[in-house]
C-alpha distance (Angstrom), angle and dihedral (degrees) to the residues before:
residue distance angle dihedral
M1 . . .
S2 3.80 . .
A3 3.80 90.6 .
V4 3.80 90.9 55.7
V5 3.80 91.3 50.3
A6 3.80 91.5 47.7
S7 3.80 94.2 49.4
T8 3.80 90.9 48.5
A9 3.78 90.7 50.2
R10 3.81 92.4 50.6
R11 3.79 91.4 49.1
D12 3.82 91.2 52.3
W13 3.81 94.0 46.4
W14 3.76 96.8 88.5
P15 3.83 118.2 76.1
R16 3.77 116.5 -106.8
L17 3.77 136.1 -169.5
S18 3.76 122.3 -102.6
R19 3.80 121.7 -132.6
R20 3.79 89.0 -92.5
G21 3.78 90.9 51.0
W22 3.80 92.6 49.1
A23 3.79 91.2 48.3
M24 3.79 91.6 51.9
L25 3.81 91.7 46.9
I26 3.81 93.2 49.2
V27 3.78 92.1 48.4
G28 3.80 89.5 48.8
V29 3.80 92.6 51.3
A30 3.82 90.2 47.4
L31 3.81 92.0 50.9
A32 3.79 90.9 46.9
S33 3.80 90.3 52.7
G34 3.81 90.7 48.3
G35 3.79 91.7 47.7
F36 3.78 92.9 53.5
L37 3.79 92.1 42.1
F38 3.79 96.4 48.9
S39 3.83 97.3 27.4
R40 3.83 92.8 -120.4
K41 3.78 109.3 154.9
E42 3.81 93.5 -170.6
F43 3.80 88.1 61.3
L44 3.78 89.8 53.5
F45 3.81 92.7 52.1
V46 3.82 93.0 51.4
A47 3.80 90.6 43.2
F48 3.81 91.1 53.1
V49 3.81 90.6 53.3
L50 3.80 93.2 46.6
I51 3.82 91.8 49.7
A52 3.80 97.1 41.0
V53 3.81 97.0 50.6
P54 3.87 96.8 59.0
L55 3.81 90.3 44.1
A56 3.78 90.2 50.7
A57 3.80 89.0 49.8
L58 3.83 89.7 54.2
G59 3.78 90.2 53.0
Y60 3.80 91.2 46.8
V61 3.81 95.4 55.4
A62 3.82 91.3 41.3
L63 3.80 92.2 57.3
R64 3.78 96.7 37.2
G65 3.80 98.1 67.1
A66 3.80 113.4 137.8
R67 3.80 122.0 -126.3
V68 3.78 106.5 -138.0
H69 3.80 139.7 158.7
V70 3.81 119.2 -138.1
T71 3.79 128.2 -155.3
R72 3.82 118.2 -169.8
V73 3.82 127.0 -164.4
F74 3.82 130.0 178.9
A75 3.80 120.7 -149.7
P76 2.94 111.3 -133.7
G77 3.79 100.1 24.4
I78 3.79 91.9 -138.1
V79 3.80 123.4 24.0
P80 3.82 132.0 -164.4
A81 3.78 119.6 -119.1
G82 3.79 108.4 -85.1
G83 3.80 92.2 22.3
E84 3.78 130.5 109.6
A85 3.78 130.5 -104.0
V86 3.79 122.3 -169.8
V87 3.81 113.4 -142.2
S88 3.81 112.8 -153.1
L89 3.80 118.8 -166.6
V90 3.79 126.7 -170.1
V91 3.82 111.3 -163.3
R92 3.80 114.6 -169.3
N93 3.79 126.4 -175.0
I94 3.81 110.3 -128.4
G95 3.80 95.1 174.8
R96 3.79 129.7 94.9
R97 3.79 93.6 -120.0
P98 3.79 126.7 70.0
S99 3.78 117.5 -112.3
F100 3.78 124.2 -139.7
G101 3.78 138.6 155.4
A102 3.82 94.8 34.9
R103 3.80 122.5 139.5
W104 3.79 124.5 -147.0
R105 3.77 138.3 -157.5
D106 3.77 134.0 166.7
Q107 3.78 127.1 -126.8
A108 3.80 123.6 -135.9
A109 3.78 139.5 178.6
S110 3.77 120.5 -97.0
G111 3.79 111.5 -72.5
I112 3.82 95.6 36.9
L113 3.81 120.4 96.7
V114 3.80 116.4 -149.6
P115 3.83 127.7 -174.3
Q116 3.79 120.8 -90.1
D117 3.77 120.0 -101.8
A118 3.80 118.0 -67.9
L119 3.80 138.1 -176.8
L120 3.80 114.8 -81.0
P121 3.82 113.6 -135.1
A122 3.79 114.3 -109.2
L123 3.81 113.9 -88.0
G124 3.79 121.4 -148.3
R125 3.79 126.0 -143.5
H126 3.78 117.1 -63.7
Q127 3.80 112.3 -85.3
S128 3.79 114.6 -154.2
G129 3.78 113.0 -130.9
A130 3.80 93.7 3.2
D131 3.79 118.9 124.2
G132 3.77 121.2 -157.2
G133 3.82 97.3 -2.7
D134 3.77 128.3 141.6
D135 3.81 89.2 -69.1
T136 3.82 89.9 70.3
A137 3.81 132.1 75.0
R138 3.80 125.4 -169.9
L139 3.79 118.4 -149.2
E140 3.78 129.4 -175.0
Y141 3.79 138.3 -179.5
T142 3.81 138.7 159.0
L143 3.80 129.4 -114.9
R144 3.79 124.6 -159.5
P145 3.83 107.9 -167.0
R146 3.77 112.8 -166.9
R147 3.80 101.3 -166.9
R148 3.76 134.8 51.8
G149 3.79 116.9 -105.6
V150 3.80 146.3 90.5
Y151 3.79 112.7 -79.1
D152 3.80 131.8 -168.6
I153 3.80 111.4 -126.5
G154 3.78 114.7 -169.2
P155 2.93 166.4 -35.9
L156 3.78 100.1 -158.6
I157 3.81 112.8 -120.1
L158 3.80 118.4 -143.6
G159 3.78 117.7 -164.1
M160 3.81 123.8 -159.3
G161 3.81 126.0 -170.6
D162 3.78 137.2 179.6
P163 3.83 121.3 -106.6
F164 3.83 92.6 -104.2
G165 3.80 95.9 49.7
L166 3.81 94.0 -119.7
A167 3.84 99.6 124.2
Y168 3.76 137.2 25.0
A169 3.82 136.1 -171.8
E170 3.81 131.6 -170.5
R171 3.78 124.3 -159.3
P172 3.83 129.2 -172.5
V173 3.79 113.9 -125.6
G174 3.79 125.6 -167.1
E175 3.79 129.0 -6.1
P176 3.81 131.9 -68.1
H177 3.79 118.0 -101.3
D178 3.79 129.7 -153.6
L179 3.78 118.7 -110.3
I180 3.81 108.3 -158.3
V181 3.79 112.9 -148.0
T182 3.79 112.1 -171.0
P183 3.80 129.2 -165.4
R184 3.79 114.8 -85.4
V185 3.79 115.1 -92.6
S186 3.80 114.4 -139.9
A187 3.79 119.2 -152.1
L188 3.80 107.6 -112.3
P189 3.81 127.0 -156.5
G190 3.79 121.4 -115.4
S191 3.77 127.7 18.3
G192 3.80 102.9 -93.7
R193 3.82 92.4 -116.6
A194 3.80 90.0 108.2
L195 3.81 86.7 70.4
S196 3.79 92.4 60.3
S197 3.79 116.3 96.8
G198 3.78 95.2 -156.0
T199 3.81 92.7 -131.5
G200 3.76 139.4 91.1
A201 3.80 114.0 16.7
L202 3.79 94.3 -7.9
H203 3.79 97.3 87.1
E204 3.77 131.5 34.8
L205 3.81 124.9 -169.4
L206 3.81 113.1 -147.2
R207 3.77 108.5 -122.1
H208 3.82 128.1 -128.6
T209 3.81 91.7 -132.3
N210 3.80 94.3 65.8
P211 3.79 108.2 28.6
N212 3.78 120.3 -178.9
S213 3.78 115.0 -161.6
D214 3.78 90.6 -149.8
E215 3.81 90.4 60.4
L216 3.84 96.7 43.9
I217 3.76 130.6 79.4
A218 3.80 126.0 -144.8
R219 3.80 126.4 -134.2
E220 3.77 136.8 174.5
Y221 3.79 118.4 -74.6
R222 3.78 114.9 -97.5
P223 3.81 126.5 -164.0
G224 3.78 108.5 -89.3
D225 3.79 97.2 30.1
P226 3.85 110.1 131.8
L227 3.79 115.3 -114.8
R228 3.80 90.9 -128.0
R229 3.82 87.4 72.9
V230 3.80 94.7 58.0
H231 3.82 110.6 129.9
W232 3.79 99.8 -142.2
A233 3.81 97.1 -173.7
A234 3.81 92.3 52.3
T235 3.83 90.2 43.5
A236 3.80 91.6 55.4
K237 3.78 92.0 46.0
R238 3.80 96.8 47.1
D239 3.81 96.1 34.9
E240 3.79 90.0 -132.2
L241 3.77 133.1 88.7
M242 3.84 111.1 -83.1
V243 3.81 129.3 -179.0
R244 3.78 133.2 -157.7
Q245 3.77 119.4 -105.5
E246 3.77 122.6 -168.3
E247 3.77 113.5 -124.5
Q248 3.77 118.9 -146.7
R249 3.75 107.3 -124.7
S250 3.78 122.6 -155.5
N251 3.78 118.9 -142.6
P252 3.81 104.6 176.0
E253 3.77 120.2 -176.9
A254 3.79 131.3 -162.7
R255 3.78 138.5 177.8
I256 3.81 133.9 -140.5
I257 3.80 120.2 -163.1
L258 3.80 114.4 -159.7
D259 3.81 125.2 -166.2
T260 3.82 107.1 -132.0
T261 3.81 100.4 157.6
L262 3.83 104.5 63.2
S263 3.77 86.5 -155.8
G264 3.80 100.5 147.4
A265 3.80 101.9 93.6
S266 3.78 135.4 46.5
A267 3.79 122.0 -123.6
A268 3.80 91.1 -96.4
E269 3.79 92.0 49.6
R270 3.81 90.9 49.2
A271 3.78 91.2 62.5
G272 3.79 89.5 54.9
L273 3.79 92.3 46.4
S274 3.79 90.8 51.4
E275 3.79 91.6 52.1
R276 3.80 93.6 46.3
Y277 3.77 103.6 39.1
G278 3.79 106.8 15.0
R279 3.76 132.1 -105.8
L280 3.79 119.6 -24.2
D281 3.79 92.0 -133.2
S282 3.81 88.8 64.9
A283 3.80 88.3 53.2
V284 3.80 89.5 50.7
E285 3.81 92.2 53.7
L286 3.80 90.8 47.6
A287 3.80 90.2 50.7
L288 3.81 92.7 50.5
E289 3.80 91.0 47.3
T290 3.79 88.4 52.5
V291 3.81 91.9 49.7
A292 3.81 91.9 47.9
S293 3.80 92.7 49.7
I294 3.80 94.8 48.0
A295 3.80 92.8 43.1
M296 3.80 94.2 51.7
Q297 3.81 90.0 48.3
L298 3.80 92.9 51.6
L299 3.81 95.6 42.9
A300 3.81 90.6 49.4
S301 3.82 88.0 52.5
G302 3.81 91.4 55.9
F303 3.80 99.8 -100.8
R304 3.76 123.6 147.5
L305 3.78 102.5 -131.8
D306 3.80 127.8 -148.8
V307 3.80 114.0 -162.8
V308 3.79 115.6 -158.5
E309 3.81 123.3 -167.2
T310 3.78 120.9 -158.7
G311 3.80 88.7 -146.1
P312 3.82 129.8 49.5
S313 3.78 109.3 -44.4
Q314 3.80 113.1 -98.7
L315 3.80 102.3 163.4
I316 3.80 96.2 68.9
S317 3.80 92.5 81.9
G318 3.80 88.7 49.2
G319 3.79 94.5 75.5
G320 3.78 108.1 -75.7
E321 3.79 123.4 146.5
N322 3.79 92.8 -104.6
S323 3.78 115.1 87.4
H324 3.78 100.0 -169.0
G325 3.77 125.8 84.3
G326 3.77 122.7 -113.8
L327 3.79 118.1 -128.6
R328 3.80 102.9 172.5
G329 3.78 108.0 30.5
G330 3.78 135.6 -110.4
L331 3.80 94.9 -75.9
R332 3.82 91.1 52.4
G333 3.77 102.9 51.0
D334 3.81 108.3 -68.9
A335 3.78 115.8 128.7
P336 3.80 113.6 -115.1
C337 3.78 121.6 -105.3
S338 3.80 111.8 -110.8
F339 3.80 128.6 -146.7
R340 3.78 132.9 -177.9
T341 3.76 136.8 163.9
P342 2.94 137.9 -62.8
G343 3.78 98.8 54.2
G344 3.77 98.5 -4.9
D345 3.80 94.0 95.3
R346 3.80 93.2 57.8
A347 3.80 92.7 42.1
L348 3.79 91.7 52.1
L349 3.81 93.7 48.0
E350 3.80 90.6 50.0
G351 3.79 89.6 49.4
L352 3.80 91.7 51.2
A353 3.81 89.6 49.6
N354 3.81 89.1 57.3
L355 3.80 95.8 40.2
Q356 3.79 115.8 121.2
V357 3.79 117.3 -159.7
P358 3.83 104.5 -154.4
W359 3.76 133.0 -158.5
P360 3.82 114.1 -100.9
T361 3.81 112.2 -52.0
P362 3.82 127.8 -154.2
R363 3.76 114.8 -81.6
V364 3.79 119.6 -104.9
E365 3.75 117.5 -118.5
A366 3.76 113.9 -78.4
G367 3.77 119.3 -111.2
E368 3.80 98.0 38.9
A369 3.79 93.4 110.9
P370 3.80 134.9 -18.3
A371 3.78 112.3 -99.8
G372 3.78 109.8 -88.8
S373 3.82 93.8 1.1
A374 3.80 93.3 137.6
L375 3.81 90.6 55.0
R376 3.79 98.6 51.1
T377 3.79 105.6 101.2
S378 3.77 135.8 156.4
S379 3.81 90.2 -111.6
H380 3.78 120.4 80.8
L381 3.79 100.9 -133.0
P382 3.80 126.4 -171.4
A383 3.81 106.9 -102.3
F384 3.79 128.6 -164.5
A385 3.79 117.8 -171.7
V386 3.81 119.1 -164.5
L387 3.79 105.9 -162.2
I388 3.79 129.5 -170.7
D389 3.80 106.8 165.4
I390 3.82 117.6 -21.5
D391 3.79 125.5 175.4
E392 3.78 129.4 -128.3
E393 3.81 95.0 -89.6
E394 3.80 93.2 52.7
T395 3.81 90.2 45.1
H396 3.81 91.7 56.3
A397 3.82 90.7 44.9
L398 3.80 90.4 55.9
A399 3.80 91.4 44.6
A400 3.80 89.4 53.7
L401 3.82 90.2 52.8
R402 3.80 93.1 58.3
P403 3.85 95.3 94.8
Y404 3.82 88.9 57.8
C405 3.82 96.0 50.3
E406 3.79 126.6 75.9
P407 2.94 110.7 -159.5
A408 3.80 103.2 15.8
V409 3.80 110.3 -164.4
A410 3.81 124.4 173.5
F411 3.79 119.8 -165.4
V412 3.81 102.2 -157.2
L413 3.77 123.3 -166.0
D414 3.77 122.6 -143.0
T415 3.81 90.6 -103.8
M416 3.81 89.9 70.8
R417 3.80 119.8 107.2
R418 3.80 113.8 -111.4
S419 3.80 92.1 -132.0
A420 3.82 91.1 58.3
I421 3.81 91.3 49.8
E422 3.80 91.5 50.3
T423 3.81 90.9 50.5
L424 3.80 91.0 53.3
I425 3.81 91.9 47.2
D426 3.81 90.7 50.8
A427 3.81 88.5 51.7
G428 3.80 90.9 54.6
W429 3.79 102.7 -97.8
H430 3.80 116.0 143.8
C431 3.82 101.5 -130.5
I432 3.81 118.9 -157.9
E433 3.78 119.4 -174.6
L434 3.82 121.4 -133.1
R435 3.78 125.9 -165.0
S436 3.81 105.4 158.4
P437 3.82 140.3 14.9
Q438 3.80 90.0 -107.8
Q439 3.82 89.2 67.1
I440 3.82 95.2 57.8
P441 3.85 96.9 89.6
D442 3.83 91.9 46.9
A443 3.80 91.2 47.3
W444 3.80 90.5 51.8
A445 3.80 91.2 48.2
E446 3.80 89.0 51.9
A447 3.82 90.0 51.3
E448 3.81 91.2 52.7
R449 3.81 93.0 45.0
G450 3.77 91.2 50.8
R451 3.79 91.0 51.5
I452 3.80 93.4 48.8
H453 3.82 91.3 49.3
D454 3.81 90.5 50.2
V455 3.79 91.5 52.5
A456 3.81 92.0 46.4
């Protein structure tokens, strides 16, 4: 994408004639030909003027280019699909001559609409040490990206013309910047704590043998409290006897499994799926919106979140706790990528913005790692699978993970094969169908209700 922008900018660097300039030049050449042909000197004089003026205009715009520095800021820094981002530009003249009459427009990657060109305010001569003087112009416009992704915005294009409108030149100024467009995050009911079983790795009691004053709370002394529990720092501060009291700390964990292979249907079957259910790329965006919504809900509730991709791991470079790259995928031996607040929510959203869901990729060699081996732990963690189109092998791998997941909820899109859904249901997965983004809150509520009923 950046290469295309750069090549376009280089092509537009050189000054070029406008339609009026070309018309004048053509008429001049025609008169010059007629003057030589018919030996009419008056034709030659007019032809010289008509040819010289457009050429002089080309030289004028070539030498008149402004030297400016551009600063670009997005607010907010990352924006959800369908949201708004305000682009603020600060254009400062760094040349010795004032600049006036220039027009500006911004460049953007395909899929992003930017405003048409507009007149740039006049810029005075560069003022050393001054900040925000008459040598500076502030520009602002709004973008409304509709699809998730990372888009190049920029460079800024400045256009200069001559007073007669005969020639025009455009020059790129500054560098492109990435606009990160994340999946939409739907507000979900509840807090997610109803999905926690309260056992295993979910709760940790701070031990007496290794107390940490930062993790303990102090309370007033009560008759019968042992003196070894006196909190001397709190006693000195409060001027009354205080004792330490262990606080039970909750460390819930959860897991999201995301289908990134789309390996469930052959090429012939895909055509039928597209005709029956719509395009697979729409299903992909719905799946990522579901993952983003669930992930933000769990992270806000204090969960440590492991995100597992059925294909090669892509989220690790997006800021997870794991530093190694995944080559096989979470169901084939790669460790999951972990996120927790603070910071994990933004890192995960940025990773989902960059995530590419490929067409089916060649299988790795068998025997490298048992399917789902990295996810089989002694703790029964809540697991949420978001499935688009998995094949038989991935279906059996998920079914085999059921004993290690509590609860085990699968959000299945309408591109999933019915046989795969039935296999998961037989294995004990609670399958909830999704057809549109509007159903995400209801699907989450159903997942929480099902968990509460199971516990009851």
